[in-house]
N, C-alpha and C positions, 0 to 999 in steps of 0.2 A: 304732300303734307297733311296730316290729319290729327285731330286730336286723339288720345287714347288714354285708358287706366291702366298704368303700369302695377305691377305687382311691388309696391315699395318694400324698401327692408324692415321698415316700421310696421308694417301692416301685414307682412307675409305671413306670420303663425296665426291671424283670426282668418285665414281664408283655407287652412288643412283642416284634417281631421283629428280627433282625438280618441279614435277607439285602439290605440295600437300600445298603451301601456299595462303591464302587466301590475295587478296591485300587490301590496306587499304584504302577500302571505305567508307566514310564518310557519317551518312544517315542526308536527307534533314531536319529534325525535330529535334529540341532541347533535347535532351535526353541524357545529359551528368551523369557523375558519378553513373551511375546505380548500377557499379561493387561493390559498398561501401555505405550500407544501413545509416553508421553513420555519415559520411559526407556529405551526400545527405540531410538525415534529420537535419542536422545540419545549412547546409545551406540555407535550407527551412527555418527556425526559423528565421534566419539573414534577409534573403532577406524580408519576410513577414513585420517584423518591419521597413525596410527602405523604404517600397512600391516599391519594385523592383520583376520582375521575371526572372527568364532563359532566356528569349527572348529577356532581354535587354544588353544581352553580345552577342555585334556584332559589327562588322565594317564595313562600307558599303565600297566596293571596288574602288569607282570612283572620291576618293581625287586626285589621279595620274591616268594620263593615264597607261595602262596597256603593259608591255614591253613584249617581246617573248622569256623574258629568267624566268621569273616568274615559280617557282614549283607548280606544282600543289596541295602538298600538304600544303603548306604555304597560295596559296586561299582558301582552305577549312578551315583551321581552322583559320584562321582571320574572317571569318563567324562564325565559332563556335568555338570561345575560349576555351571553357569551356570541350573541347571534347580532350585536350592534353593531358589529365591523361591517357585517356587511349588509346590514341595513344601511349603513353610513354611504358604504359605496355604491348601491343600488340608488338611493337618492340625490346622489350627487352625478351619476350618469343619465339620470331623466332629463338634467337642465343643461347639456354640452353645446345645445345649440340655440338660435331663436326662434326655430319653427316648434320647438318641446314647449314653450314658455304655459300654455295652457293643458297640455298632457300634465307638465309638471303640476299645477293646481290643481286638476284633478286627482291625481295621484295623492297631493295633500291633504284633498278633501276625504278620500278614502280611509285616512288614518284616524278620521274621526268615530267610525264605527266598524270598519272593515270591509267595507260594501266599497265597491268601485263599479261605476257606472260607463258603461261607451254614451258619450256626450255627442249630441247632434248637434252639429253648427248651421245657424241656420243662412239663408240665401237671401240675398236681396235682388229685386227684381232690375236686371242690368240695363233696361230701357227708359224705368218709369220716370229717369229724370231729364231724358232727352225733351230740347223743344222748351224747356224751363226753364227758368232762372235758376239757378243751382243754389243762392242763397235763400229762397224761401223755398224751395224744394226742403232742403236739411232743414230749417226752421218747421218746417209740417210738419214731418216724419219725425223728426226729434218729438214734437209734441205730442205726436201720436203715441209714442211710449212713454210719455212722461208718468201718465196717470197708472199704467203697468208697474214701473219701477219706484215711484215715490217712495213708497215703504217695502219693508221685507214681508215677503210670503212667512213669516211668523205669528205663532200664537202668541202674540202678547197683548195682555190685557191694556187698556190706559193707565192702569195703577202701575203697572210694571215699565211702562214706558215710562213714567215719571220716577220710577225709583231709580231706573239705568241713567236717565240722563242727570242725577243728582246723586243720589245715596252712593250707588255703587261707584261712581264717578269716585267720589269721594273717600271709599276706601282704597282704591288705587293710588290716589293722591294724596294720603295721609302720610307723610314722611316728614312730618316736624323733629327737630331736635328735641328729643324727650330729655335730655337732660336737664331743660329749664324747668322741668314738672317735679313737683312733690310727690312724696309715695302715692299719695291720696289721691290726688289729680291723675296719674300714670294708670291707678286703680279703677277710676272713673272712666277715662278714655278706653282702657283696654274693654270692660263691661257693654260702652256704647259700640265697638266695633263688632265683638262677639255676638250681641244682639242683631246688630243690622244684617253680618252674614248670616245667622239661623234663620232669620227675614227671608233672605233674597234664596238661600237653600231651599228653602220649602216651597216657594213659591215658582222657581224657575224651571222644574223638571220639565215642563211639556215646552221650553224653549228650545228650536230644533235648530240647528246650524244654516246659515245660509245657502241658498239655492245655485248651487256653481254653475246650472245651465243658464239662469238667468243673468249671470254677471258675465256669461260668454255672450250670450244673446245681446247685450247692451255695448261690451266690447266691439263685438263683431260689426255691430251698425252703426257705431260712433267712427271708427277708423275706417269704414266705407265710406263715410259722409266726411271725413277727412282728406281721405284720395282722393275725392271727386273735386271738394272746394282746390287742392292744390294744383291739381291737373286740369282742371276744365277752367275753373276761373281765374287761376295763375298763370294758365296757357303753357303747360308742359305737354312739347311735342317729339314725334319722333319722324325721322326720314324713311319710308319705306323702303328705299332701293340701300341706304346704307345702315339701318338698324339705329342710327346715332339720337340718343336723347337730348333735346337741347329746352332750359327753360327760358321762357321769353316773359317774364314776369312785367304786366302794365300797371296803370296806377290802380290800385283796387281802393276804394273806400270804404273806413272800418263800417262793420255793421254791426249794430247791437237793437236788441228786439227784447219784450217782455212777453213771456209765454204762461199765461196765467200770473202766477207769482214768482216766474224763476226768469232770470236774468240769462241770455245767449248773446255772445260775442262772435264775431268772426273778424279775424286781423287782416294786416298788411306785412309787407317788408319793411316798414317801419319799425322804430322803437315805441312800440305801443307799450302802453298804461291802461291794467286793467283794477279795478278794487271795488271789493262788494262781496256779494256771497252771487255765485254763478253755477248753473246744469251745466252748461256746455261753452268751451272756449276753442275754436281752432285757430292757430296762428301759423301761417306759412314764413316767417323770417324775422329778421331785426333783434337787437338787444333789447329785450321786451321785460318788462317788472308786473310782476304781479302782487298784489296787496288784497289778499283771500280768508273773507270770515264764512262761519259757517254756525247755522241755529240747528241745535241737537233735536230742539222740540217741535221744529220744522223740518225733518229729515226727506232727502230727496238724492237721489245721484248727483257728482259731479264728474264731467269728463275735462281734460286739458290736452289739446294735441295741440305741441308745439314743435315745429321741424327742424328750426335751424337758430343759431344767435347763442350769444354769450349771456343767458337771460337770469334774472334775478326774482325767486322765489318768496314771500314773505307772509308767515298765516298771522292776519290780525286776530284772529280768537284759537281757540282749543277747537279740534277735530275739524281745522282745517287743511287743506294741502293733501291730495291722497290719502285721505282718510273714511273709510268705508264705514261710519255712524250712523246705524241701524238702515243703511241703504249700502250702494257700492259707488265707488271712489275709482277712476283711473287719471292716472299724471304721465303721459307719455310725452320724452323729450328726445328727439332726433341729433341734436349735435350740439356740441359748445360746451363752453366751460362755464357752467352753472354753481350758484349759489341758491342753497335751499335751507332758508331758517323757517322752522317749527316750531311750536311751541306745544303742547301735551297734546298726546293722541293724535301724529301727524304724521307724514313722510312712510307712507306704507303701513297703515295700520288697520285692523279690522277689527270694530268696536260694534258686536252683535251685525255685521255684516263682511265687508270683501274690501279690504283696499290694496292697490298697486299702484307703487310707483316706478317706471321703467325709463333710467336713462340710457341713450345708445353710445355716445360719443361724448369723449372730453375730461377734463381735470376736473372733478366736480367735488364742492364741499356741501355737507351735509351738517347741520347743528338743529338740534332739539332740545325738548327736558325729560319729559316723563312719558314712556309709552308710546316710542317713536323710533323711525329705522328699521321697519320690521316687527311689529309688534303684534298681538292677535287676542282674544278675549271672545269666546262665542263667536268665533270668525276667523278669518286669515289675512295677515297683513304680511304685504311682502313687497321688498326693494330689493330690484334687479338692476345693477351697473355691467354694463359690457363691456367698458373702453375706458383706461385711463388712469391717473394715478390721484385715487380720490382719499379724502380725509373725511371718516365718518367722527360725529363730535354731539355727546347726549352726557345726561345725568342721570336717570334712573331709568328701569324697565325700558333697555333700548337695545337696538344692536341686535336682533336676533332674539325676541322674547316671547314666551308662552303662558299665558295666564289662563285661569279656569276656563276648560272646555275652547281653548283658543290656539293658532298656531301660527308662530312669526318668523320669520327667516330674511336674511340677506344674503342674495347670490352676486358675487363679484369675479367676472370671466378675467380680469387682464390688469395688470398695474401695479404699482407698488403703493400700497394702500396704508393707511393709518385707522385705528380704531381706538377712540379714546374716551373713556367715560370720565367725567371729570368729579372733582372730590366737590361738589355741594351737598349732599345731604349726610348728616353725622353716622356713623353705625353707633349704635345705643349699648350692645350686649357686650362689647370690648372695648378694655381702655386703649389709651393714646389717641394719637391723631390719624383715622380711619375712619372711611364713609361707606355707604350703602353701593352699591353697583346692579347688581343682579339684572346683567344684563351680560351681553357677547354669549350669544348661545347657551339661553337659561331660561329655564323654566320653573313654575311656581303655582302650588294651589293654595287653599285657605285653608288653613291646618285648623279643627279637623271634620270640617263639612262637608269641602268642594276639592276633589281632585284639580291638579293642575292640567299644564297643556304641553306643546312642543315647540323649541324654540330653536335654531340652529343660525352659523352661519357656513354657505359654502364659499372658498375664495380659490380659485382654480389656479391664477400664477402670480408671482412678484415676490418682492422681498417685502413683507408687511410685520406690521407692528401693533400688537393689542397690549393696551394700557388699563387696568380698571384694579378694585382694590378686594372688596366683599363679595362673593356670590357672583362667578365670572367664568368664562373661558371653556364653556363645557360642561357647568354642573346644575344642579337641579335642587329642588326641596318639593317633597310632598308629593308622590304620586304622578312625576313629571318625568320630562325626557329632556334632556340637553346636550348640545353636540356643536362642535367645530369641526368643521374639516377642510382641512387647507392643503391642496393637492402640491404645490412645488413654492420655490423658494426660499431666501433665507430669512427666516423670522423669529419676531423677537416677541415671548409670551411676558409679560410683565403682573405679579397680583399679587394678594397678601393672603386670603384665605377661603376656603371653601370653592376650590380654583385648581384648572388643569386638569380636566376629567374629574371632577369629585358628586359624588351625591349623600346628599342626609337626609334620613329618616323617610323611608320608602319610596326611594326614586332611582335614577338613571341619570349619569352624567357621562360624557366621554368629549375628549379631545384626541383627534385624528390627524397627523401632519404625514403626508405619503413621502416628501424629498425635500431637500436643502440643510444646508448647517445652521440650527436652531439655537437660541436661548430660550432656557426656561427658567425664572424666578419667582418664588413664591416662598410663602412660611408656613403654612400648614392646612390641613384638611387639603389636601393637593396633590396633584401630578401621581394619581390613580389612585385615590381613597375613597372608600367607601365605609358610611356611617349610619349604624341603625338601619339594620334591611334595607341596604343600599349598595350600588353598585357603581363605584368609580374606576374609570377606564383611561389612560393615556398610553396611546399606540402611535408610535415613530416608526417608520418603515427607511428609513433612509438618511445619510447625511451626517457629518460631525457636527454632534451634539453636545450642549453642557447643560447641565442640571445643577440646581442649588436650591435647598429648602432646611426649616426646620426641623417640622416633626409631622408623625402624621403624613407620611409622605411616599412617592417613588413604590407604588404598591403596598397600601396598609389597608388593613380592614380592621374596622370599631365597632363592637357592642351590634355584633353576627351582620358583619357589613362586608363585601367583597371589596377587595383593590385591588386591581391590576396594570403593572408597568411594563410595559412589552418596547423594548427598540431593536431593532431588526439586524440593522447594517450600519457601520461606521466608528470611527475612531471617536468614541464619547468621554466624556468626563462627569461623575458624578459627586455632588457635594451635598452632605448633610450636616447640621448641628447636633441633631439627635439621634443616635446610632440603635439606640433601643426600642423605637417602633417606626422604623423606616427601611425602606429597601427591601420588602417581604416579610410584613408580621402580620400574624393573624392575631387581635386581640380575644382573650379566652373567656370574655366576659358572657355572662347568661348563658341559654340554654345550652347551645351547642356550638360555642365561639366562631369565630370569624376567619377569612380566608383572606392572604396577602400573597401575591406571586411578584417575583421579580425578574426578567429576562433580557438578557442581553445576547444574540446570538451571533452576532460578527464583528472583528475590530479588536484594534488594542485599546482598551481601557483602562481609565484613571479612578479610584475609588476613594473619597473619605468618609468610610461608613462601613457598613455590613461587608461589603462585596467587595469580591476577588476576582481579579481577572483568570479569565479558562478557570474556574472554579464553582462549585457549588455551596452551599450553606445555608445553615437553618437559622432562624430566630429563635427569640424567647417563647413566640406564641405556639401554640400547637399545630395549625395549619400556617406556617409562613416559612418563606425560604427565597431562595434566590437561586440563578443559573446564571455563569456568562462562559459562553464559550466561542473557540475562534474556527470557521470552517476551514478546514486543511485547504491550501492551494496544491494544486497541482505541478510538479516538479516541470521545468521547462526543458527538461531533456525528454521527460518521458512525455510530453506533449508533440515536442517535435518528430519523435518515434511513432506515435500513434498518427501523427499526420501523415508520417510517412509510408 
């Protein structure tokens, strides 16, 4: 019997190379949809009847001045929006396994400027800890690195840091119910916001995105230290003859210390409680409670490694719990049915930094208010959940949200999950009892001065439900990209407006569901709708689905927009309230009109609206129409004869 260091599933990814990913380089010629011959053939048939070609699907880049915050991937896909499906497939393929997480982060990082770098994974001296007290060794080594990681290697002046910590934060959190104000008060508020935006836009051009290499270096060291503590201090052993691994936990005393002004704690198998602002926590087990806060005016890295137990995480301030605020933050939880309660800027948030929350196993619950659960601005925020029936609940800017120069996403690999945006913040511009969501695979910029980011959800299996109201479920606003990719399961999508594959004002939105009997409910500017030089696309590849909407839906282009609605297989039902601008409608407004396409390529379908089973139809727009066709099934006798 001897002590050894295993490659635990929690740390496996950090020991592997990151050089195998191919960057998302988009071709210069138009060759979309070549991965799916059924879709490609059906689209060509419809385009021929509407006197269109694939090269007609593009947006000029000179309608507005290009600002320095534009993501390279947004520019590329605005030029060729039909490549969104290929991009979504490639994105989802990059994070199918645990050992691809940092490859995936590196790929996301390349979307800012289109430059992919082969990352170097630092190695640790495998013998430097031997014959030393492991607790002291972890503290000493971590303290050596704190100076390097305390602040980002970004060109940010002190005055900019003050603005980021206060005024820029206020721009994001300014979600009051404007109905309580007079018109004069509204004008004053909007003027103040406009001035703040101009002020920041003019001073932030030199702020670079976070250094992904630094983040991986910190992650590599932290998880190596965690493995040492877990296996050496907690006495994990392996029988050399049988290879059997045994955990022999001994009585471990809680180890709390201070490095400079930063707290470090090494926990026990008991039900530990942690309170305050920590730089590092390693806990081997137990049902632990975390009540944590963070001071953004004193930024520093935060690392939490919890290996097992039903844990409770509570943010006692903004920017706590897996929030990379002007720094890096990592929260890795190995197993257990956990509860995460964040405030604003939490639970996988990149705020001028990188924040990663990774939960490996258990039926987990995530709660937060604004800018939470996979949200990023001038950085990357990512929430990964590997296994379990999970619930995500937030109020605004959450669940895969990209703000200015930011990328935010949720990756959920397994389980029947629920994504809910609560009705907290009133929607001002539309009457009725409706609320702002701006979540669930959503991205937005600060019009007209700063382009937006990339927000996404990738959910791989399970019967999932997505519930929100305005601007949600694969939608975006102002030079951004919003995406939901759901691979399998019988899913429910419920929303009201600007949703389910919608883009508004020079932007891109897509909802791609690969398989399952799904239900889509929404009202307007939804289900494949592009408004004002934008492309919105809903693509469902399989299953017996039901779609219901009011107007500007199911393949609608408005004000020089492109709306695409494609369902490949299954016996589907399509229901709309307004037939004049749905199911393949291209609004003729402005320069050259709009494009709206509706395709159903197989199955016995039912329509309430323009569509007809096994028919082609035109709508009253110049370039709008639909095609429903059924793929002939071979005769059974012919099949039998061919087999013989």
